[in-house]
N, C-alpha and C positions, 0 to 999 in steps of 0.2 A: 117305298117300292114293296110290293107284295110278290111272293114267290110261291108257286104251287109245284110240288115235286111229285113225280110219279111213284107210286108204290104198288107192288104186286100183292094181291090178297092171298094170304096163306091159309087163313081160316076165318069163319064167321060164326059168332055166337048167336043164340036165340034172341038177344036183346038188340040186334042190329049193329053190333060193334065188330070190327074186324082187326085181326093182326095182319099188318102189312109189312113187307120188306122194302125199305127205302135205302138204297145204296149200302146194303149189308146190315142195316140197323132195323130191328123190329120195333114197330110202334103200334099202339092200339088207336084206332080211329073210328069215328062214327060213320055209318053208311046211310044215315037218315035222308041225306040229299040224293043218294043214288041207290034206291031200294032194289033195283034190278041187278046190281053188281053180284058177281059170283066168284067163288074161289078160282084163282089163276087169272082173273081179270086184273088189268092195271087201272088204278084210279089216280086222278090228280088229288093230292092231299094238301090242304091249306088249313092252318089253325086247328088241327085235330079232326078235320072233316074231310071225307072223300067228297069231292065236288063235281067230278065228271069221270065217267068211264072212258078210257082212251084206247086206241089201237096199240097192240104190242110193239109194232115197228116205231110208232111215234114215241111211245114210252122209252124204248131203248135209245132212240136218237136224243131225246131230251136228257136222259140220264148220262149219256156220253158228254153232252155239252156241260151239264152240271159238274161232271168230274173235271172238265177242263178249266172251270172258272178260277181256281186258285192260280193256275199257270198264267192265265190271261191277266189276272190282277197283278201278279208279280211283274209281267212284261209292262203293263201300263204304269206301274209304280216306278220301274226302272227308267222308262221313257220320261216320266214327269220329273224325276230327280235329275236326269241328264239335261232336260230343258231348263230346269231351275239353275243348274250349275252354269250353263251357257249364258243365261240371262244375267246372272250375277257377275260373270266375267266381263260381259259387254257393257255393264253400267259404268258411267264415269265415276271416278273417285272424287269424293268431296275434299280430300287432302290436297289434290293438285289443282284445285280451282275449277274442276269440272272438265279439264282437258283429258281426253282419252289417250 
């Protein structure tokens, strides 16, 4: 699975590289694929490249969802562990001849 994360362009150098802020972390990315991008624009960043300029509202919504991912993962993991526990309890024991 590939994930592109929005980054806000903070500055652009003459070589077409930009410093972007992604969730509070500054990264340098190439803007070769989005040559019209400007300072304060949001770009989707994947593998060190800005791949698309996006609307600020869309960027903020995507960033909100990305911030929620760890919590969603923890919830999914807890549900999977609970389901595993229930299925383990429901399996017949080999020690009693398969009778539950």
